[in-house]
C-alpha positions in Angstrom: -16.4 25.7 -238.8 -15.2 29.1 -240.1 -12.8 30.7 -242.1 -12.3 27.9 -244.3 -10.3 27.9 -247.3 -10.5 24.5 -249.6 -8.1 23.2 -251.9 -9.4 20.4 -254.7 -7.1 18.5 -256.8 -6.6 15.2 -258.9 -4.0 12.8 -258.5 -3.7 9.8 -261.2 -2.6 6.6 -259.2 -0.6 3.6 -261.1 -1.2 0.3 -260.3 2.4 -2.2 -259.7 -0.1 -4.2 -262.1 -3.2 -4.5 -264.1 -5.9 -6.2 -261.5 -9.2 -7.8 -263.3 -12.4 -8.5 -261.7 -16.0 -9.4 -263.2 -15.8 -7.3 -266.2 -13.3 -4.9 -265.5 -9.6 -4.3 -265.6 -8.0 -1.9 -263.5 -4.3 -0.3 -264.6 -4.6 3.2 -263.1 -7.3 5.3 -260.9 -7.6 8.8 -260.7 -8.2 9.8 -256.8 -10.0 13.6 -255.8 -7.8 15.1 -252.9 -9.3 17.7 -250.7 -7.5 20.1 -248.0 -9.4 22.0 -245.6 -7.8 24.3 -243.6 -8.5 27.7 -241.4 -4.9 28.8 -240.7 -3.8 26.7 -237.8 -5.3 23.3 -238.7 -5.8 21.4 -241.8 -8.1 18.3 -242.9 -7.9 15.8 -245.8 -9.8 13.6 -247.7 -9.2 11.3 -250.8 -12.0 9.8 -252.8 -12.3 7.5 -256.1 -15.8 7.6 -256.8 -17.8 4.6 -257.6 -17.2 3.3 -261.0 -20.1 1.7 -261.6 -22.5 4.4 -261.0 -20.6 6.8 -262.9 -19.4 8.5 -260.3 -16.2 9.7 -261.4 -13.6 12.8 -261.1 -15.2 14.6 -263.5 -18.6 14.3 -261.6 -16.8 14.2 -257.9 -14.6 18.0 -258.8 -18.0 19.8 -260.5 -20.3 18.8 -257.3 -17.3 19.7 -255.0 -16.5 23.4 -256.8 -20.4 23.6 -257.0 -20.6 23.8 -253.3 -17.1 25.5 -252.4 -19.1 28.6 -251.2 -20.9 26.6 -248.8 -18.0 24.2 -247.2 -15.9 27.6 -246.9 -18.9 29.3 -244.7 -18.3 27.0 -242.2 -20.9 24.3 -242.8 -20.7 21.0 -240.6 -20.4 17.6 -241.3 -24.5 17.3 -240.7 -25.3 19.8 -242.8 -23.0 18.3 -245.4 -25.0 15.2 -245.5 -27.9 17.5 -246.7 -25.8 19.0 -249.3 -24.0 16.7 -250.9 -25.7 13.2 -252.2 -23.3 9.8 -251.1 -20.7 9.0 -253.5 -17.2 10.1 -253.9 -17.9 14.1 -253.5 -18.9 13.9 -250.1 -16.4 11.3 -248.8 -13.6 13.2 -249.6 -15.0 16.6 -248.0 -16.7 14.7 -245.1 -13.3 12.8 -244.3 -11.5 16.3 -244.5 -13.9 17.2 -242.1 -13.4 14.7 -239.3 -9.7 15.5 -239.3 -9.8 19.7 -239.2 -12.2 18.6 -236.3 -10.2 16.6 -234.7 -6.6 18.5 -235.1 -8.6 22.0 -233.7 -9.8 20.0 -230.4 -6.8 18.1 -230.0 -8.2 14.9 -230.3 -7.5 11.8 -232.5 -10.5 10.9 -234.8 -10.8 7.7 -233.1 -11.9 9.4 -229.9 -13.9 12.3 -231.6 -16.1 8.8 -233.3 -16.7 7.2 -230.0 -14.4 4.5 -230.7 -11.5 5.2 -228.5 -8.0 4.1 -229.5 -7.6 2.0 -232.7 -6.2 -1.4 -232.7 -4.8 -3.1 -235.6 -7.1 -5.0 -237.8 -6.9 -8.1 -239.8 -7.3 -7.4 -243.1 -8.3 -9.5 -246.5 -5.5 -9.4 -248.7 -7.0 -9.8 -252.6 -6.6 -11.8 -255.8 -7.4 -10.3 -258.7 -9.2 -13.0 -261.1 -6.3 -14.7 -263.5 -5.9 -18.5 -264.1 -6.1 -20.7 -261.2 -2.5 -21.8 -260.8 -1.4 -17.9 -260.7 -3.7 -16.6 -258.2 -2.5 -20.0 -256.3 0.8 -18.5 -256.8 0.0 -14.9 -255.5 -1.7 -16.7 -252.5 1.7 -18.3 -251.6 3.1 -14.8 -252.1 1.4 -13.1 -249.2 2.7 -15.2 -247.2 2.1 -13.2 -244.3 -1.9 -13.1 -244.9 -4.4 -14.6 -242.2 -7.4 -13.7 -244.8 -7.7 -13.6 -248.8 -10.3 -12.6 -251.0 -10.6 -13.7 -254.3 -12.0 -12.0 -257.5 -14.2 -14.2 -259.6 -15.8 -13.4 -263.0 -19.0 -15.5 -263.0 -17.7 -18.2 -265.2 -18.5 -21.0 -263.2 -15.8 -24.1 -264.2 -13.2 -21.5 -264.2 -14.1 -19.6 -260.6 -14.4 -23.3 -258.7 -11.1 -24.0 -260.3 -9.8 -20.6 -258.9 -10.7 -21.1 -255.7 -9.6 -24.8 -255.1 -6.1 -24.2 -256.6 -6.0 -21.3 -253.6 -7.3 -23.2 -250.9 -4.9 -26.4 -252.2 -1.9 -23.5 -252.2 -3.4 -22.2 -248.7 -4.8 -24.2 -246.2 -4.4 -22.3 -243.8 -6.2 -19.0 -244.1 -9.4 -17.3 -243.7 -10.9 -17.0 -247.9 -13.8 -15.0 -249.2 -15.0 -14.7 -253.1 -16.2 -11.8 -254.5 -18.3 -12.4 -258.0 -18.6 -9.0 -258.3 -22.2 -9.5 -259.8 -21.0 -12.2 -262.1 -23.6 -14.7 -261.7 -27.2 -15.5 -261.9 -29.3 -17.3 -259.3 -29.4 -20.4 -261.9 -25.9 -20.9 -261.4 -25.9 -20.0 -257.7 -26.2 -22.7 -255.6 -23.7 -24.7 -257.5 -21.5 -22.2 -257.1 -21.8 -22.0 -252.8 -21.9 -26.0 -252.9 -18.0 -26.0 -254.3 -17.6 -22.8 -252.1 -18.5 -24.9 -248.9 -15.9 -28.0 -250.1 -13.2 -25.5 -250.0 -14.2 -23.8 -246.5 -14.4 -20.5 -248.1 -15.9 -18.0 -245.5 -18.4 -15.3 -247.5 -19.3 -14.7 -250.4 -19.8 -11.1 -251.8 -22.2 -9.6 -254.0 -23.2 -12.6 -256.6 -25.9 -11.0 -258.2 -26.4 -8.3 -260.2 -27.6 -4.9 -258.8 -31.2 -4.8 -259.1 -32.0 -8.5 -258.8 -31.9 -8.1 -254.7 -34.9 -10.0 -254.6 -34.0 -13.5 -256.1 -31.9 -13.8 -252.8 -35.1 -13.9 -251.3 -35.3 -17.3 -249.5 -32.0 -18.4 -250.7 -30.6 -20.6 -248.5 -26.8 -20.6 -248.1 -24.7 -22.1 -245.9 -21.9 -19.1 -246.6 -22.4 -15.6 -245.7 -23.5 -13.5 -248.3 -22.4 -10.0 -248.3 -24.1 -7.1 -250.2 -21.5 -4.7 -251.6 -22.9 -2.9 -255.2 -26.4 -3.6 -253.4 -25.7 -1.3 -250.3 -24.8 2.4 -251.6 -26.0 4.1 -248.3 -27.9 4.2 -245.1 -31.1 4.2 -247.4 -30.5 0.7 -249.2 -30.2 -1.3 -245.5 -33.5 -2.2 -244.8 -34.1 -3.9 -248.0 -30.9 -5.7 -247.6 -32.6 -8.4 -244.6 -33.7 -11.8 -245.6 -31.3 -11.4 -248.3 -27.9 -10.7 -247.1 -26.2 -11.2 -244.2 -23.1 -9.1 -244.1 -23.2 -5.3 -245.8 -19.6 -4.3 -247.2 -19.5 -0.3 -246.2 -17.3 2.0 -248.5 -16.9 5.4 -248.1 -16.7 6.2 -251.4 -20.4 4.6 -252.1 -22.3 6.0 -249.0 -20.0 9.4 -248.9 -18.0 9.2 -246.0 -17.6 8.1 -242.7 -20.1 10.0 -241.1 -22.4 7.6 -242.7 -20.3 4.8 -242.8 -20.4 5.1 -239.2 -24.4 5.5 -239.1 -24.7 2.2 -241.7 -22.1 -0.1 -239.3 -24.8 0.6 -236.0 -27.8 0.5 -238.2 -26.7 -2.9 -240.0 -26.6 -3.9 -236.2 -29.9 -3.2 -235.8 -31.0 -4.8 -238.6 -29.1 -8.2 -237.4 -26.7 -7.7 -240.6 -22.7 -8.3 -240.1 -20.6 -5.6 -241.0 -17.8 -5.9 -243.7 -15.3 -2.2 -244.0 -14.2 -2.6 -248.0 -12.3 0.0 -250.3 -12.1 1.3 -253.8 -8.3 1.9 -255.5 -6.9 4.6 -253.1 -3.9 5.4 -251.1 -3.3 5.2 -247.5 -5.4 8.4 -247.1 -8.2 6.8 -248.1 -7.8 3.6 -245.6 -7.1 5.6 -242.8 -11.0 6.8 -242.3 -11.9 3.1 -243.2 -9.5 1.9 -240.8 -11.7 3.6 -238.0 -14.9 2.6 -239.4 -13.1 -0.9 -239.6 -13.0 -1.0 -235.5 -16.8 -1.8 -235.7 -16.4 -4.8 -238.3 -16.5 -8.3 -238.6 -14.6 -8.6 -241.8 -12.1 -6.0 -242.8 -10.7 -5.1 -246.9 -8.2 -2.2 -246.8 -5.7 -3.4 -249.2 -5.8 -0.9 -251.8 -2.4 0.8 -251.1 -0.5 -2.8 -251.2 -1.9 -2.6 -255.5 0.1 0.4 -256.1 3.2 1.6 -257.6 4.1 4.2 -254.4 1.2 5.0 -251.8 2.1 7.9 -249.6 4.3 8.6 -246.8 3.6 8.2 -243.9 0.9 5.4 -244.7 -0.6 2.4 -243.5 1.7 -0.2 -241.9 0.6 -4.1 -243.2 2.5 -7.0 -240.7 1.5 -10.2 -239.9 -2.1 -10.4 -241.9 -2.9 -6.9 -240.2 -3.3 -3.2 -241.1 -2.5 -0.2 -238.9 -2.9 3.3 -239.9 -2.1 5.9 -237.4 -2.7 9.2 -236.2 0.7 9.8 -238.6 -1.3 8.7 -241.4 -4.2 10.9 -240.9 -6.7 11.7 -238.2 -5.0 14.1 -236.1 -2.5 17.2 -236.6 
């Protein structure tokens, strides 16, 4: 790439309602948007950062702006991997580079990534942690959903009641739960037993980041997914024998380039692959949708929680997400 100009801006996304997980309540989210232009073509990327790593708007902006000269000089995606560490800054720039390159070559990003035509994907629809009956009511409102993901808080009895209420309301759907680091190994076995009884198919990040070794030798009939424990490619070797699935988020790993590399490395290590998202618009979901073509579990429902999404945006229908080239990935 050469002759590039870069624009960096911040947008405030407002959630339609407060969203609760273990230890946090979200009501709004700032995102950083990068646009690269060469005069004839453009590429865009959006990043929310990683709140629990203090990778926030100010840090993202500073990192991007301090590398402006290198980025505008014609840096390619592989060189970007060395210029910026994993995180929101690299994600926004990397995704913009993918779309710009696709536009320049006249091919969609899926083809550029060696995946080909992108097909609709079944996605989870997430229920924030709330009173059990309210979560059950929310599950009924997602009448089109084939898969649900429930946020838990680490309160064992309440979490069990949440899961039971949702399963009773929706006996037909695939259910996964996300503990968001809320549990300790001493209470995990009891939780897992109840999840089995409720026909839950996935348990995401039950223990705090840094306590991965506690899972060594823990036998679970339900696959356990690493989220906070799996930020980037470097974390993957340490997951074997502790987790069965890795949840890849582009804001964590720093873009589609590393996300694709993580998916392929995870397969080599015998791990399943999931794609997730931080809060974001369809511009943030679309690169994840490309990665989702390689995944076993897809969680790309971020825009449905916003008061307003971008237009054109991802289409959610029949429990699936479709991100066409009109959203991102071509010019």
